[in-house]
C-alpha positions as CSV (number, residue, x, y, z in Angstrom):
1,X,25.0,22.2,11.9
2,X,24.3,19.8,8.9
3,X,22.9,16.6,10.6
4,X,20.5,19.6,12.6
5,X,19.3,20.7,9.0
6,X,19.0,17.5,7.7
7,X,17.2,16.0,11.0
8,X,14.6,19.3,10.7
9,X,14.1,18.6,6.9
10,X,13.3,15.1,7.6
11,X,10.8,16.1,10.6
12,X,9.4,18.2,8.0
13,X,8.3,16.1,5.4
14,X,7.5,13.7,7.6
15,X,4.4,16.2,9.0
16,X,3.5,16.3,5.3
17,X,3.4,13.1,4.7
18,X,1.2,12.5,7.2
19,X,-1.3,14.6,6.3
20,X,-1.3,12.6,2.7
21,X,-1.5,9.2,5.0
22,X,-4.5,10.4,7.2
23,X,-6.5,11.1,3.9
24,X,-5.6,8.1,2.4
25,X,-6.6,6.2,5.3
26,X,-9.6,8.2,6.2
27,X,-10.4,7.3,2.4
28,X,-9.9,3.4,2.8
29,X,-12.1,3.4,5.9
30,X,-15.0,4.5,3.9
31,X,-15.4,8.6,4.6
32,X,-17.3,10.6,2.0
33,X,-18.1,6.6,0.6
34,X,-22.2,6.1,0.1
35,X,-22.8,2.5,2.4
36,X,-19.7,3.3,4.5
37,X,-20.8,3.1,8.3
38,X,-19.6,4.5,11.0
39,X,-19.4,1.0,13.1
40,X,-16.9,-0.6,10.4
41,X,-15.0,2.7,10.5
42,X,-14.8,2.6,14.4
43,X,-13.6,-1.2,14.5
44,X,-10.8,-0.9,12.2
45,X,-9.3,2.0,13.9
46,X,-9.7,-0.2,17.5
47,X,-8.3,-3.1,16.1
48,X,-5.6,-1.1,14.8
49,X,-4.9,0.9,17.7
50,X,-4.8,-2.2,19.5
51,X,-1.5,-3.8,17.2
52,X,-0.1,-0.5,17.9
53,X,-0.4,-1.1,22.0
54,X,0.6,-4.4,21.4
55,X,4.0,-3.7,19.6
56,X,4.9,-0.7,21.6
57,X,4.4,-3.1,24.8
58,X,6.6,-5.4,23.4
59,X,9.7,-3.2,21.9
60,X,9.7,-1.5,25.6
61,X,9.8,-4.8,27.8
62,X,12.3,-6.0,25.4
63,X,14.4,-3.7,24.1
64,X,14.6,-0.9,27.3
65,X,17.9,-1.5,28.8
66,X,19.2,-0.6,24.9
67,X,18.0,2.3,24.4
68,X,20.4,4.7,25.9
69,X,23.4,2.7,24.9
70,X,22.7,2.4,21.5
71,X,21.1,6.2,20.7
72,X,22.0,7.1,16.9
73,X,20.7,3.7,16.5
74,X,17.6,3.8,18.0
75,X,17.1,7.5,16.3
76,X,17.9,6.0,13.2
77,X,15.5,3.0,13.4
78,X,12.4,5.6,14.6
79,X,12.9,7.1,11.5
80,X,12.9,4.2,9.5
81,X,9.7,3.2,11.2
82,X,7.8,6.0,10.8
83,X,8.7,6.4,7.4
84,X,7.3,2.8,6.6
85,X,4.5,2.8,8.4
86,X,3.5,6.4,6.9
87,X,3.9,4.8,2.8
88,X,1.8,1.5,4.1
89,X,-0.6,4.3,5.1
90,X,-0.5,5.4,1.9
91,X,-0.8,2.5,0.0
92,X,-3.4,0.7,2.3
93,X,-6.2,2.4,0.3
94,X,-4.9,1.1,-3.0
95,X,-4.9,-2.5,-2.4
96,X,-8.2,-5.0,-2.4
97,X,-10.2,-4.5,0.7
98,X,-9.3,-7.7,2.5
99,X,-5.6,-6.4,2.6
100,X,-6.6,-2.6,4.0
101,X,-6.6,-3.7,7.9
102,X,-3.5,-6.0,7.8
103,X,-1.8,-3.3,6.2
104,X,-2.9,-0.4,8.1
105,X,-2.5,-2.4,11.1
106,X,1.4,-2.7,9.7
107,X,1.5,0.7,9.7
108,X,0.0,1.3,13.0
109,X,2.6,-0.8,14.4
110,X,5.6,0.7,12.5
111,X,4.9,4.3,13.9
112,X,3.7,3.2,17.4
113,X,7.6,1.7,17.5
114,X,8.8,5.1,16.3
115,X,7.2,6.6,18.9
116,X,8.9,3.9,21.3
117,X,12.1,4.2,20.2
118,X,12.0,8.8,19.5
119,X,10.9,8.8,23.1
120,X,13.1,6.7,24.5
121,X,16.6,8.2,23.5
122,X,14.9,11.6,24.1
123,X,16.5,14.9,22.8
124,X,19.1,15.7,19.9
125,X,22.0,13.6,18.5
126,X,25.4,14.9,19.1
C-alpha cells in the first residue's frame, strides 16, 4: 500500500512539473516574443521529436529482451528518465540560445526512454 501511495504521489508531481516544463519550452521557442517565427519553432519541435523517436528505437532494439526480466529496475529507470527530461525542459530556456535545442533534444530523449521503459513493463509493480 505504501508503494502505491508513493507511486501515485510521484505520478501527480510529474504531471504538475510537466505543465511547468511545457510553459517553459513554449517560452523558449518564442511564443509571445516579438520576432519569433513559426518556422523556427516548427523546426525545433521536429528535431526534438526526431531525437526522441531515434532514442526509442535504439532502446527497444537493444534492451527489449530484458524488460520483463527486471521490471522494477526498468520502472525506476523510467521514473528517473522522465524526471531528468522534465528538469532539462525547465532549465533549457534559461541557458544561452545555442544550448536551447540540444538540451531540449536531450530532454525529449529522456522522456522517450521513459515512455518505452514504462510501456514495456506494463502494469503496477508488486
